[in-house]
matplotlib code that plots the C-alpha trace (Angstrom):
import matplotlib.pyplot as plt

x = [21.5, 18.1, 16.1, 14.6, 12.8, 13.4, 13.0, 15.2, 18.6, 20.4, 18.5, 19.7, 23.1, 23.3, 21.7, 24.6, 26.9, 25.4, 25.6, 29.2, 30.2, 27.9, 30.0, 33.3, 31.8, 32.3, 28.9, 25.3, 24.7, 25.0, 23.0, 20.3, 20.2, 20.1, 17.0, 15.3, 16.3, 15.0, 11.7, 9.0, 8.7, 5.3, 6.8, 9.8, 8.4, 10.4, 12.0, 12.1, 14.8, 13.0, 13.7, 17.3, 17.2, 15.6, 17.6, 21.1, 23.9, 26.2, 28.7, 27.2, 27.2, 23.6, 22.1, 18.6, 17.8, 14.7, 14.1, 14.8, 12.2, 12.6, 9.7, 11.3, 14.3, 17.9, 20.6, 23.3, 25.8, 25.4, 26.6, 23.7, 23.8, 20.2, 18.6, 17.1, 17.0, 14.2, 16.0, 14.7, 16.3, 19.6, 19.6, 18.7, 21.5, 24.3, 22.9, 23.4, 27.0, 26.6, 27.1, 24.4, 25.8, 24.3, 24.5, 27.1, 29.4, 28.6, 29.4, 33.0, 33.8, 32.3, 32.6, 33.3, 29.9, 31.7, 30.3, 27.5, 24.0, 20.8, 17.6, 14.7]
y = [65.8, 65.3, 63.8, 60.3, 57.8, 55.1, 51.5, 49.8, 49.6, 49.5, 52.6, 54.4, 53.2, 54.5, 58.0, 58.1, 57.3, 59.8, 62.7, 62.2, 62.1, 65.3, 67.3, 66.8, 67.1, 70.4, 69.6, 69.4, 66.1, 63.9, 66.5, 66.4, 62.7, 62.7, 64.6, 62.1, 59.3, 60.5, 60.9, 58.3, 55.5, 56.5, 59.9, 58.4, 57.9, 55.0, 55.9, 53.8, 52.9, 54.7, 58.1, 57.5, 57.1, 60.3, 62.3, 60.9, 60.9, 57.9, 57.0, 59.5, 58.6, 58.9, 58.7, 57.3, 57.8, 55.3, 52.2, 51.8, 49.8, 48.1, 49.9, 51.2, 50.8, 51.7, 51.6, 53.9, 52.6, 54.3, 53.8, 54.1, 53.8, 53.5, 52.5, 49.5, 47.9, 45.6, 42.6, 43.7, 47.0, 45.8, 43.6, 46.4, 48.2, 45.6, 44.5, 48.2, 47.9, 49.9, 49.5, 48.9, 49.9, 50.2, 53.6, 52.4, 51.7, 54.9, 56.5, 54.6, 55.4, 58.8, 60.5, 63.9, 63.9, 65.6, 64.2, 62.5, 63.7, 63.2, 61.5, 61.8]
z = [17.6, 16.4, 19.5, 18.7, 20.3, 17.8, 19.4, 16.6, 18.2, 14.9, 13.7, 16.8, 16.3, 12.9, 14.1, 16.4, 13.9, 11.3, 14.0, 14.7, 11.1, 10.4, 13.3, 11.3, 7.6, 5.8, 4.0, 5.5, 3.8, 7.3, 9.0, 6.4, 6.5, 10.2, 10.0, 7.5, 9.3, 12.7, 11.0, 11.9, 9.7, 8.3, 7.3, 5.4, 1.9, -0.1, -3.4, -6.5, -8.7, -11.7, -9.6, -9.4, -13.2, -13.8, -11.2, -11.3, -13.8, -14.3, -11.7, -9.0, -5.5, -3.8, -0.3, 0.0, 3.7, 3.6, 1.7, -2.0, -4.1, -7.5, -9.5, -12.6, -14.9, -14.1, -16.8, -15.0, -12.9, -9.6, -6.2, -3.8, 0.1, 1.4, 4.8, 3.3, -0.3, -1.5, -3.1, -6.6, -6.2, -5.1, -8.1, -10.6, -9.2, -9.3, -13.1, -14.3, -12.9, -9.6, -6.1, -3.2, 0.1, 3.5, 5.2, 7.4, 4.5, 2.5, 5.8, 5.8, 2.2, 1.9, 5.0, 4.1, 2.2, -0.9, -4.1, -2.3, -3.2, -0.9, -2.6, -0.5]

ax = plt.figure().add_subplot(projection="3d")
ax.plot(x, y, z, "-o")
ax.set_aspect("equal")
plt.show()
């Protein structure tokens, strides 16, 4: 497990959950997500929905281990799990026909990591 001195109890719980999930998964997705989540907040660069529009295909499942911001246009229906969403980003995902999930919800639905892509 990546050592972390996070003060946020919710983030510490999420790191433990991701670590447990990563041990049983066949892909390296959750281990990579754990490394990103354990970083200092100042070293986690936020992602914009415009970036998702450029890199993702319609109906794709994405993991964003940082905050998702609303800058840009999103026209594809995507399922996005992120550490946090700005209100505008959540609105854009839902108006495009997609789903905005917390990382815990994404873990529960796609625990094996297959078909999930990391966008950091």
